[in-house]
TORPA-505909 format. One record per residue: residue number from 1; residue in one letter; chain; y, x, z of N, C-alpha, C in turn. Coordinates in steps of 0.1 Angstrom, whole numbers, padded with zeros to 4 digits, m for minus. Each point is the difference from the previous one (the first is absolute). Layout:
<kekols>
(NUM,'A','A',(Y,X,Z),(Y,X,Z),(Y,X,Z))
...
</kekols>
This chain:
<kekols>
(1,'X','A',(m0012,0008,0000),(0012,m0008,0000),(0012,0009,0000))
(2,'X','A',(0009,m0003,m0009),(0013,0008,m0001),(0011,m0007,0008))
(3,'X','A',(0007,0008,0008),(0011,m0006,0007),(0012,m0002,m0009))
(4,'X','A',(0006,m0012,0000),(0011,m0003,m0009),(0012,m0005,0009))
(5,'X','A',(0010,0008,m0001),(0012,m0003,0008),(0012,m0004,m0009))
(6,'X','A',(m0004,m0005,m0012),(0011,m0004,m0009),(0008,m0011,0006))
(7,'X','A',(0013,0001,m0001),(0009,m0010,0006),(0005,0004,0014))
(8,'X','A',(m0006,0010,0006),(0004,0004,0013),(0010,0011,0000))
(9,'X','A',(0009,0000,0009),(0011,0010,0001),(m0003,0008,0013))
(10,'X','A',(m0001,0013,m0002),(m0004,0009,0012),(0011,0010,0003))
(11,'X','A',(0002,0002,0012),(0009,0011,0005),(m0008,0010,0008))
(12,'X','A',(0001,0012,m0004),(m0007,0011,0007),(0011,0010,0005))
(13,'X','A',(0002,0001,0013),(0010,0008,0006),(m0005,0015,0000))
(14,'X','A',(0009,0009,m0002),(m0003,0014,0000),(m0010,0003,m0011))
(15,'X','A',(0003,m0004,m0012),(m0010,0001,m0011),(0004,0010,m0011))
(16,'X','A',(0008,0010,0003),(0004,0010,m0009),(m0011,0011,m0002))
(17,'X','A',(m0010,0000,0009),(m0011,0010,m0001),(m0011,m0004,0009))
(18,'X','A',(m0011,0008,0000),(m0011,m0001,0009),(m0007,m0013,0000))
(19,'X','A',(m0003,m0005,0012),(m0007,m0013,0001),(0008,m0012,m0006))
(20,'X','A',(0013,0000,0003),(0008,m0011,m0005),(0000,m0001,m0015))
(21,'X','A',(0001,0012,m0007),(m0001,0000,m0014),(m0013,m0005,m0005))
(22,'X','A',(m0011,0005,0006),(m0013,m0005,m0004),(m0002,m0015,0002))
(23,'X','A',(0005,m0005,0011),(m0001,m0015,0002),(0008,m0007,m0011))
(24,'X','A',(0012,0004,m0002),(0009,m0007,m0010),(m0007,0001,m0014))
(25,'X','A',(m0006,0011,m0004),(m0006,0001,m0013),(m0012,m0009,m0001))
(26,'X','A',(m0008,m0001,0011),(m0012,m0009,m0001),(0003,m0015,0000))
(27,'X','A',(0011,m0003,0008),(0004,m0014,0000),(0005,m0004,m0014))
(28,'X','A',(0008,0009,m0006),(0005,m0003,m0014),(m0011,m0001,m0010))
(29,'X','A',(m0010,0009,0001),(m0011,0000,m0009),(m0008,m0013,0001))
(30,'X','A',(0001,m0007,0011),(m0007,m0013,0002),(0009,m0012,m0004))
(31,'X','A',(0012,0003,m0005),(0009,m0011,m0005),(0012,m0003,0008))
(32,'X','A',(0002,0006,0012),(0012,m0004,0008),(0012,0007,m0006))
(33,'X','A',(0012,m0006,0002),(0012,0006,m0003),(0004,0008,0013))
(34,'X','A',(0002,0013,m0001),(0001,0008,0011),(0014,0006,0002))
(35,'X','A',(0006,m0002,0013),(0012,0006,0004),(m0003,0013,0008))
(36,'X','A',(0004,0011,m0005),(m0002,0013,0007),(0013,0003,0008))
(37,'X','A',(m0002,0001,0013),(0011,0004,0008),(0000,0015,0003))
(38,'X','A',(0012,0005,0001),(0001,0014,0004),(0013,0002,0008))
(39,'X','A',(0001,0012,0006),(0012,0003,0008),(0007,0012,m0007))
(40,'X','A',(m0007,0011,0000),(0007,0013,m0006),(m0006,0004,m0013))
(41,'X','A',(m0013,m0003,m0002),(m0007,0006,m0012),(0001,m0009,m0012))
(42,'X','A',(0012,m0002,m0006),(0002,m0008,m0011),(m0008,0005,m0012))
(43,'X','A',(0000,0013,m0002),(m0008,0005,m0011),(m0015,m0004,0000))
(44,'X','A',(m0005,0001,0012),(m0014,m0004,0002),(m0002,m0015,m0003))
(45,'X','A',(0009,m0008,0005),(m0001,m0014,m0002),(0001,m0004,m0015))
(46,'X','A',(0009,0007,m0007),(0002,m0002,m0014),(m0013,0004,m0008))
(47,'X','A',(m0006,0011,0004),(m0012,0005,m0006),(m0012,m0010,0002))
(48,'X','A',(0000,m0005,0012),(m0011,m0010,0003),(0002,m0013,m0008))
(49,'X','A',(0012,m0004,m0001),(0003,m0012,m0008),(m0003,0002,m0015))
(50,'X','A',(0004,0011,m0005),(m0002,0004,m0014),(m0015,0000,m0003))
(51,'X','A',(m0008,0006,0009),(m0014,0001,m0001),(m0007,m0014,m0001))
(52,'X','A',(0005,m0009,0009),(m0005,m0014,0000),(0003,m0007,m0013))
(53,'X','A',(0012,0002,m0005),(0004,m0006,m0013),(m0008,0005,m0011))
(54,'X','A',(m0003,0013,0000),(m0007,0006,m0011),(m0014,m0006,m0001))
(55,'X','A',(m0005,m0005,0011),(m0014,m0006,0001),(0001,m0015,m0003))
(56,'X','A',(0012,m0005,m0003),(0002,m0014,m0003),(0004,m0009,0011))
(57,'X','A',(0003,0006,0012),(0003,m0007,0012),(0015,m0003,0001))
(58,'X','A',(0004,m0007,0010),(0014,m0004,0002),(0005,0007,0013))
(59,'X','A',(0010,0008,0000),(0005,0006,0013),(0014,0003,m0001))
(60,'X','A',(0007,m0001,0011),(0014,0004,0001),(0002,0007,0014))
(61,'X','A',(0010,0008,0001),(0002,0008,0012),(0012,m0006,0008))
(62,'X','A',(m0001,0001,0013),(0010,m0006,0008),(0003,0009,0013))
(63,'X','A',(0012,0006,0000),(0003,0009,0011),(0004,m0008,0013))
(64,'X','A',(m0005,0004,0011),(0004,m0006,0013),(m0006,0008,0011))
(65,'X','A',(0008,0001,0011),(m0005,0006,0013),(m0006,m0012,0007))
(66,'X','A',(m0014,0000,0001),(m0006,m0012,0006),(0000,0001,0015))
(67,'X','A',(0008,0008,0006),(0002,m0001,0015),(0014,m0007,0002))
(68,'X','A',(0007,m0004,m0010),(0013,m0006,0001),(m0001,m0015,m0005))
(69,'X','A',(0000,m0010,0009),(m0002,m0014,m0005),(0009,m0004,m0011))
(70,'X','A',(0012,0004,0000),(0010,m0005,m0010),(m0005,0005,m0014))
(71,'X','A',(m0005,0013,m0001),(m0004,0005,m0012),(m0013,m0007,m0005))
(72,'X','A',(m0009,m0003,0010),(m0012,m0007,m0003),(0003,m0014,m0007))
(73,'X','A',(0010,m0007,0006),(0004,m0013,m0005),(0005,0001,m0014))
(74,'X','A',(0008,0010,m0002),(0006,0002,m0014),(m0011,0003,m0010))
(75,'X','A',(m0009,0009,0004),(m0011,0004,m0009),(m0009,m0012,m0003))
(76,'X','A',(m0004,m0008,0009),(m0008,m0012,m0002),(0007,m0010,m0010))
(77,'X','A',(0013,m0002,0002),(0007,m0009,m0009),(0001,0006,m0014))
(78,'X','A',(0001,0013,m0001),(0001,0006,m0013),(m0014,m0001,m0007))
(79,'X','A',(m0011,0002,0007),(m0013,m0001,m0006),(m0003,m0014,m0005))
(80,'X','A',(0004,m0010,0008),(m0003,m0014,m0003),(0009,m0004,m0012))
(81,'X','A',(0012,0005,m0001),(0008,m0003,m0012),(m0005,0007,m0012))
(82,'X','A',(m0005,0012,0001),(m0005,0008,m0011),(m0012,m0006,m0006))
(83,'X','A',(m0009,m0004,0009),(m0013,m0005,m0005),(m0001,m0015,0000))
(84,'X','A',(0010,m0007,0004),(0001,m0014,m0002),(m0009,m0008,0010))
(85,'X','A',(m0002,0004,0012),(m0008,m0007,0009),(m0001,0007,0013))
(86,'X','A',(m0007,m0006,0010),(m0001,0006,0013),(m0012,0011,0000))
(87,'X','A',(0002,0009,0009),(m0011,0010,0002),(m0012,m0007,0007))
(88,'X','A',(m0012,0002,m0006),(m0012,m0006,0006),(m0010,0010,0005))
(89,'X','A',(0003,0013,m0003),(m0009,0010,0005),(0009,0011,0006))
(90,'X','A',(m0001,0003,0012),(0008,0011,0007),(m0010,0011,0005))
(91,'X','A',(0003,0012,m0004),(m0008,0011,0006),(0010,0009,0007))
(92,'X','A',(0000,0000,0014),(0008,0008,0008),(m0006,0014,0001))
(93,'X','A',(0003,0008,m0010),(m0006,0014,0000),(0010,0010,0006))
(94,'X','A',(0013,m0002,0000),(0009,0010,0005),(m0003,0004,0014))
(95,'X','A',(m0001,0013,0002),(m0003,0005,0013),(0002,0015,0000))
(96,'X','A',(0000,0007,0012),(0003,0014,0000),(m0003,0005,0014))
(97,'X','A',(m0006,0012,0000),(m0002,0007,0013),(0014,0005,0005))
(98,'X','A',(0009,0003,m0009),(0013,0005,0003),(m0001,0015,0004))
(99,'X','A',(m0008,0003,0010),(m0001,0014,0004),(m0010,0001,0011))
(100,'X','A',(m0007,0011,0002),(m0009,0002,0011),(0008,0004,0012))
(101,'X','A',(0001,m0009,0010),(0007,0003,0012),(m0008,m0005,0012))
(102,'X','A',(m0001,0009,0010),(m0008,m0003,0011),(0007,m0011,0009))
(103,'X','A',(m0008,m0007,0008),(0006,m0010,0009),(0010,0006,0009))
(104,'X','A',(m0002,0012,0004),(0010,0007,0009),(0013,0003,m0007))
(105,'X','A',(m0001,0003,m0012),(0012,0005,m0008),(0007,m0012,m0007))
(106,'X','A',(m0007,m0011,0000),(0005,m0012,m0008),(0014,m0004,0005))
(107,'X','A',(0009,m0004,m0009),(0013,m0005,0003),(0001,m0015,m0004))
(108,'X','A',(0011,m0006,0005),(0002,m0014,m0003),(0002,m0002,m0015))
(109,'X','A',(0007,0010,m0006),(0003,m0001,m0014),(m0013,0000,m0008))
(110,'X','A',(m0009,0010,0004),(m0013,0001,m0007),(m0008,m0013,0002))
(111,'X','A',(0000,m0005,0012),(m0007,m0013,0003),(0004,m0011,m0010))
(112,'X','A',(0013,m0001,m0001),(0006,m0011,m0008),(m0004,0001,m0015))
(113,'X','A',(0001,0013,m0005),(m0004,0002,m0014),(m0014,m0004,m0003))
(114,'X','A',(m0009,0005,0009),(m0014,m0003,m0002),(m0004,m0015,0001))
(115,'X','A',(0005,m0006,0010),(m0003,m0014,0002),(0007,m0009,m0011))
(116,'X','A',(0012,0004,m0004),(0007,m0008,m0010),(m0008,0000,m0014))
(117,'X','A',(m0003,0012,m0004),(m0007,0001,m0013),(m0014,m0005,m0001))
(118,'X','A',(m0007,0000,0012),(m0014,m0004,0000),(m0002,m0015,0004))
(119,'X','A',(0009,m0004,0009),(m0002,m0014,0006),(0011,m0009,m0005))
(120,'X','A',(0013,0004,0003),(0011,m0009,m0003),(0000,m0004,m0015))
(121,'X','A',(m0003,0010,m0009),(0000,m0003,m0014),(m0010,m0011,m0003))
(122,'X','A',(m0012,0000,0005),(m0010,m0010,m0003),(0005,m0014,0005))
(123,'X','A',(0006,0000,0012),(0004,m0012,0007),(0011,m0007,m0009))
(124,'X','A',(0010,0008,m0004),(0012,m0007,m0006),(m0002,m0002,m0015))
(125,'X','A',(m0009,0008,m0007),(m0003,m0003,m0014),(m0009,m0013,0000))
(126,'X','A',(m0009,m0001,0009),(m0008,m0012,0001),(0009,m0012,0003))
(127,'X','A',(0009,0001,0009),(0009,m0011,0003),(0008,m0005,m0012))
(128,'X','A',(0003,0010,m0009),(0008,m0004,m0011),(m0007,m0007,m0011))
(129,'X','A',(m0014,0002,m0001),(m0007,m0007,m0011),(m0008,m0012,0005))
(130,'X','A',(0000,m0002,0013),(m0008,m0012,0005),(0005,m0013,m0005))
(131,'X','A',(0013,m0003,m0001),(0005,m0013,m0005),(m0005,m0003,m0014))
(132,'X','A',(0000,0010,m0009),(m0004,m0002,m0013),(m0015,m0003,m0001))
(133,'X','A',(m0008,0007,0008),(m0014,m0002,0000),(m0004,m0013,0006))
(134,'X','A',(0007,m0005,0010),(m0003,m0013,0006),(0004,m0011,m0011))
(135,'X','A',(0011,0002,m0006),(0004,m0010,m0010),(m0010,m0001,m0011))
(136,'X','A',(m0007,0011,m0004),(m0009,0000,m0011),(m0014,m0004,0005))
(137,'X','A',(m0003,0000,0013),(m0013,m0003,0005),(m0010,0010,m0002))
(138,'X','A',(0005,0013,m0003),(m0009,0011,m0002),(0007,0013,0004))
(139,'X','A',(m0007,0009,0006),(0005,0013,0003),(m0010,0009,0005))
(140,'X','A',(0002,0013,m0003),(m0009,0010,0005),(0009,0012,0005))
(141,'X','A',(m0001,0002,0013),(0007,0012,0006),(m0010,0010,0004))
(142,'X','A',(0001,0012,m0005),(m0009,0011,0004),(0008,0011,0006))
(143,'X','A',(m0003,0003,0012),(0008,0011,0008),(m0009,0012,0001))
(144,'X','A',(0006,0012,m0003),(m0007,0012,0001),(0001,0006,0014))
(145,'X','A',(m0012,0003,0006),(0000,0007,0013),(m0006,0014,m0002))
(146,'X','A',(m0008,0005,0009),(m0006,0013,m0001),(m0011,0002,0009))
(147,'X','A',(m0009,0009,m0003),(m0010,0003,0010),(0006,0005,0013))
(148,'X','A',(0012,0006,m0001),(0007,0004,0012),(0002,m0011,0010))
(149,'X','A',(0001,m0012,m0004),(0001,m0012,0009),(m0012,m0001,0009))
(150,'X','A',(m0011,0006,m0004),(m0012,m0001,0008),(m0003,0012,0009))
(151,'X','A',(0004,0012,m0006),(m0004,0012,0007),(0012,0008,0006))
(152,'X','A',(0012,m0006,m0001),(0012,0007,0005),(0007,0010,m0009))
(153,'X','A',(m0006,0002,m0011),(0006,0009,m0010),(m0002,0015,0003))
(154,'X','A',(0005,0009,m0008),(m0002,0014,0002),(0011,0005,0009))
(155,'X','A',(0002,0013,0000),(0010,0006,0009),(0014,m0005,m0003))
(156,'X','A',(0007,m0004,0010),(0014,m0004,m0001),(0002,m0013,m0008))
(157,'X','A',(m0011,m0009,0000),(0001,m0012,m0007),(m0002,m0012,0008))
(158,'X','A',(0002,0001,0013),(m0003,m0011,0009),(0009,m0013,m0003))
(159,'X','A',(0013,0003,m0003),(0009,m0012,m0003),(m0004,m0006,m0013))
(160,'X','A',(m0004,0008,m0010),(m0005,m0005,m0013),(m0012,m0009,0002))
(161,'X','A',(m0009,0005,0008),(m0012,m0008,0003),(0003,m0013,0007))
(162,'X','A',(0010,0001,0010),(0004,m0012,0007),(0006,m0010,m0010))
(163,'X','A',(0008,0004,m0009),(0007,m0008,m0010),(m0011,m0007,m0009))
(164,'X','A',(m0010,0007,m0004),(m0010,m0005,m0009),(m0009,m0010,0008))
(165,'X','A',(m0002,0003,0013),(m0008,m0010,0008),(0008,m0013,0002))
(166,'X','A',(0013,0002,0001),(0008,m0012,0002),(0000,m0009,m0013))
(167,'X','A',(m0001,0007,m0012),(m0001,m0008,m0012),(m0013,m0009,0000))
(168,'X','A',(m0011,0005,0005),(m0012,m0008,0001),(0002,m0012,0009))
(169,'X','A',(0006,0002,0012),(0002,m0011,0009),(0010,m0010,m0006))
(170,'X','A',(0010,0005,m0006),(0010,m0009,m0007),(m0006,m0008,m0011))
(171,'X','A',(m0009,0006,m0008),(m0006,m0007,m0011),(m0009,m0012,0005))
(172,'X','A',(m0007,0002,0012),(m0008,m0011,0005),(0009,m0012,0004))
(173,'X','A',(0011,0003,0006),(0009,m0011,0004),(0006,m0007,m0013))
(174,'X','A',(0003,0008,m0010),(0006,m0005,m0012),(m0011,m0009,m0007))
(175,'X','A',(m0012,0005,0000),(m0011,m0008,m0007),(m0001,m0014,0007))
(176,'X','A',(0000,0000,0013),(m0001,m0013,0007),(0012,m0010,m0004))
(177,'X','A',(0012,0006,m0001),(0011,m0008,m0003),(0000,m0006,m0014))
(178,'X','A',(m0005,0008,m0009),(0002,m0003,m0014),(m0013,m0007,m0006))
(179,'X','A',(m0011,0000,0006),(m0012,m0006,m0005),(0002,m0014,m0004))
(180,'X','A',(0006,m0009,0007),(0002,m0014,m0004),(0008,m0001,m0013))
(181,'X','A',(0007,0010,m0004),(0008,m0001,m0012),(m0007,0006,m0012))
(182,'X','A',(m0012,0004,0002),(m0007,0006,m0012),(0003,0014,m0002))
(183,'X','A',(0005,0007,0010),(0004,0014,m0001),(m0009,0008,0009))
(184,'X','A',(m0006,0011,m0005),(m0009,0009,0008),(0008,0013,0003))
(185,'X','A',(m0004,0006,0011),(0005,0013,0004),(m0011,0009,0005))
(186,'X','A',(m0002,0011,m0007),(m0010,0009,0004),(0005,0015,0000))
(187,'X','A',(m0009,0009,0005),(0004,0014,0001),(m0010,0008,m0007))
(188,'X','A',(0005,0010,m0007),(m0009,0011,m0006),(0003,0013,0008))
(189,'X','A',(m0010,0006,0006),(0002,0012,0008),(m0007,0012,m0006))
(190,'X','A',(0008,0008,m0008),(m0006,0012,m0006),(m0003,0011,0009))
(191,'X','A',(m0010,0008,m0004),(m0003,0012,0007),(0007,0012,m0007))
(192,'X','A',(m0008,0010,m0003),(0006,0012,m0006),(0001,m0002,m0015))
(193,'X','A',(0011,m0003,m0005),(0003,m0003,m0014),(0007,0011,m0006))
(194,'X','A',(m0006,0007,m0010),(0007,0011,m0006),(0009,m0005,m0011))
(195,'X','A',(0006,0010,m0007),(0009,m0004,m0011),(0013,m0007,0005))
(196,'X','A',(0004,0003,0012),(0012,m0006,0006),(0009,0010,0005))
(197,'X','A',(0013,m0003,0001),(0010,0009,0006),(m0003,0002,0015))
(198,'X','A',(m0005,m0010,0006),(m0003,0001,0015),(m0008,0012,0003))
(199,'X','A',(m0011,0002,m0006),(m0009,0011,0004),(0005,0013,m0007))
(200,'X','A',(0007,m0001,m0011),(0006,0012,m0006),(0011,0006,0009))
(201,'X','A',(0006,m0009,0008),(0011,0004,0009),(m0005,0004,0014))
(202,'X','A',(m0009,m0008,0005),(m0004,0001,0014),(m0013,0006,0004))
(203,'X','A',(m0009,0002,m0010),(m0014,0004,0003),(m0003,0014,m0006))
(204,'X','A',(m0002,0010,0008),(m0003,0013,m0006),(m0013,0000,m0007))
(205,'X','A',(m0002,0009,m0009),(m0013,0000,m0008),(m0012,0001,0008))
(206,'X','A',(0000,0008,0011),(m0011,0002,0008),(m0004,m0013,0007))
(207,'X','A',(0010,m0007,0005),(m0002,m0013,0006),(m0006,m0010,m0010))
(208,'X','A',(0005,0000,m0012),(m0005,m0009,m0010),(m0015,0003,m0003))
(209,'X','A',(m0004,0012,m0001),(m0014,0003,m0003),(m0009,m0004,0012))
(210,'X','A',(0005,0003,0012),(m0008,m0004,0012),(m0002,m0015,0001))
(211,'X','A',(0011,m0007,m0004),(m0001,m0015,0001),(m0010,m0005,m0011))
(212,'X','A',(0002,0005,m0012),(m0009,m0005,m0011),(m0015,0003,0004))
(213,'X','A',(m0002,0011,0006),(m0014,0004,0004),(m0006,m0010,0009))
(214,'X','A',(0008,m0007,0008),(m0005,m0010,0009),(m0001,m0014,m0005))
(215,'X','A',(0003,m0002,m0013),(0000,m0014,m0006),(m0014,m0003,m0006))
(216,'X','A',(m0007,m0010,0005),(m0013,m0003,m0004),(m0002,m0001,m0015))
(217,'X','A',(0010,m0006,m0007),(m0001,m0001,m0015),(0002,0013,m0007))
(218,'X','A',(0005,0010,0007),(0001,0014,m0005),(0012,0003,m0008))
(219,'X','A',(0010,m0008,0000),(0012,0003,m0008),(0012,m0007,0007))
(220,'X','A',(0012,0005,m0003),(0012,m0007,0004),(0002,m0012,m0009))
(221,'X','A',(0008,m0010,0006),(0002,m0012,m0008),(0011,0002,m0011))
(222,'X','A',(0001,m0009,m0009),(0011,0000,m0010),(0008,m0013,0002))
(223,'X','A',(0012,0001,m0006),(0008,m0013,0000),(m0007,m0012,m0006))
(224,'X','A',(m0008,0003,m0010),(m0007,m0012,m0006),(m0011,m0006,0010))
(225,'X','A',(m0005,0009,0009),(m0010,m0006,0010),(0007,m0010,0008))
(226,'X','A',(0013,0003,0004),(0007,m0010,0008),(0005,m0012,m0008))
(227,'X','A',(0004,0003,m0013),(0006,m0010,m0008),(m0011,m0011,m0003))
(228,'X','A',(m0012,0004,m0002),(m0011,m0010,m0003),(m0001,m0010,0012))
(229,'X','A',(0001,0005,0012),(m0001,m0009,0011),(0012,m0009,0001))
(230,'X','A',(0012,0005,m0003),(0012,m0008,0000),(m0001,m0011,m0011))
(231,'X','A',(m0005,0004,m0011),(m0002,m0010,m0011),(m0009,m0011,0004))
(232,'X','A',(m0011,0003,0006),(m0009,m0011,0005),(0008,m0009,0010))
(233,'X','A',(0007,0005,0009),(0007,m0008,0010),(0011,m0008,m0007))
(234,'X','A',(0006,0005,m0011),(0010,m0007,m0006),(m0005,m0012,m0009))
(235,'X','A',(m0013,0000,m0002),(m0006,m0009,m0010),(m0004,m0013,0007))
(236,'X','A',(m0005,m0010,m0009),(m0005,m0012,0005),(m0014,0002,0007))
(237,'X','A',(m0006,0011,m0002),(m0013,0003,0006),(0001,0002,0015))
(238,'X','A',(0012,0003,0005),(0002,0003,0014),(0007,m0012,0007))
(239,'X','A',(m0001,m0012,m0006),(0007,m0011,0005),(m0004,m0005,0014))
(240,'X','A',(m0012,0004,0004),(m0005,m0004,0014),(m0001,0012,0009))
(241,'X','A',(0008,0010,m0003),(0001,0012,0008),(0014,0002,0005))
(242,'X','A',(0003,m0001,0013),(0013,0003,0005),(0000,0006,0014))
(243,'X','A',(0010,0008,0003),(0001,0006,0013),(m0010,0012,0002))
(244,'X','A',(m0006,0004,m0011),(m0010,0011,0001),(0005,0014,m0004))
(245,'X','A',(m0007,0010,0005),(0004,0014,m0004),(m0012,0006,m0007))
(246,'X','A',(0002,0004,m0012),(m0011,0007,m0008),(0002,0015,0000))
(247,'X','A',(m0010,0007,0005),(0001,0015,0001),(m0005,0006,m0013))
(248,'X','A',(0009,0008,m0006),(m0003,0007,m0012),(0000,0015,0003))
(249,'X','A',(m0011,0005,0004),(0000,0014,0005),(m0013,0008,m0003))
(250,'X','A',(m0009,m0005,m0008),(m0011,0008,m0004),(m0010,0001,0011))
(251,'X','A',(0001,m0008,0011),(m0009,0001,0011),(0005,0009,0012))
(252,'X','A',(0012,0005,m0001),(0006,0008,0011),(0001,m0008,0013))
(253,'X','A',(0003,m0013,m0001),(0001,m0009,0011),(m0006,m0013,m0003))
(254,'X','A',(m0010,m0003,0008),(m0007,m0013,m0002),(0001,m0009,0013))
(255,'X','A',(0003,m0012,m0002),(0002,m0009,0011),(m0012,m0009,0002))
</kekols>
């Protein structure tokens, strides 16, 4: 059975590269009109959109800082005007470790940055698209968490782990609220996913090799591994699944 998202409008936050770009590409390949959100990497967003169009898909780019509610509102309005309808699929992919900082050295500024980009963004982008989803009687919200939410993360990542754990709890509450309106909310929790700026920036090569050696499937994940799970959750196939967290980690963490 082929998943067909024709007629659906999707927003993927933080989609200029890595997992977000992979998700956007797969949603577009399945027929959705895709809005690619970015903050600083306009070149990456334009390349992602061009690649989608080259494959026959529909994609446009929309800049916004998704930690700022006013910018979120403007972005959602621009997307709906551009594509001629409400957003029916939201993938809250934007997130960041920000930096490896120990709990002892952590500052209030660092705390705010980490929690804003990982939790506040998901909360307020969801808030902005809910009215349109309710009005249409259909919606799929997929929030990205992390294996760190379960194991506390690596060195200096306690706040990141806490933010990602909060995303899981928030999604459960969101799922309960929105279920009567035909809107589902679920979480995808990736493990060690290569081909991303995250690990290129924060994970030394020795740590990468040690981590991969402990993955039962025997390799690091790819953005497409995550995107396939998001695609399922965004489709009609997942209509009776809400409030759940799907682990995509090659067996690193099993619940």
